[in-house]
C-alpha positions in Angstrom: 28.6 216.2 -174.5 29.1 218.6 -171.6 27.1 216.9 -168.8 26.7 220.1 -166.8 25.2 222.2 -169.6 23.9 219.3 -171.6 25.4 220.8 -174.8 26.8 218.7 -177.6 30.4 219.9 -178.1 31.2 217.8 -181.2 29.5 214.9 -183.1 30.0 212.5 -186.0 28.4 209.5 -187.4 30.1 206.1 -187.9 29.1 202.5 -188.4 32.2 201.1 -186.8 33.2 203.5 -183.9 36.9 202.8 -184.5 39.3 204.5 -182.0 40.6 207.0 -184.6 37.1 208.1 -185.4 36.3 208.7 -181.7 39.6 210.6 -181.2 38.8 213.0 -184.1 35.5 214.0 -182.4 37.2 214.4 -179.1 40.1 216.5 -180.5 37.5 218.7 -182.3 35.7 219.4 -179.1 39.0 220.1 -177.2 40.1 222.4 -180.0 36.9 224.4 -179.9 36.3 224.6 -176.2 39.6 223.8 -174.5 40.6 220.8 -172.3 38.1 219.9 -169.6 38.9 219.8 -165.9 37.1 216.5 -165.6 36.5 214.0 -168.4 34.2 211.0 -168.3 35.2 208.4 -171.0 32.1 206.2 -170.8 
């Protein structure tokens, strides 16, 4: 989610939230919109 515009950049559904699953969503967003200047990993 882009906190400034409140837009969802990529999303997926998982029961486990394994690291690989989370990285796939992150990589999808970076591929579509480019790398952010600031990233919050909470």
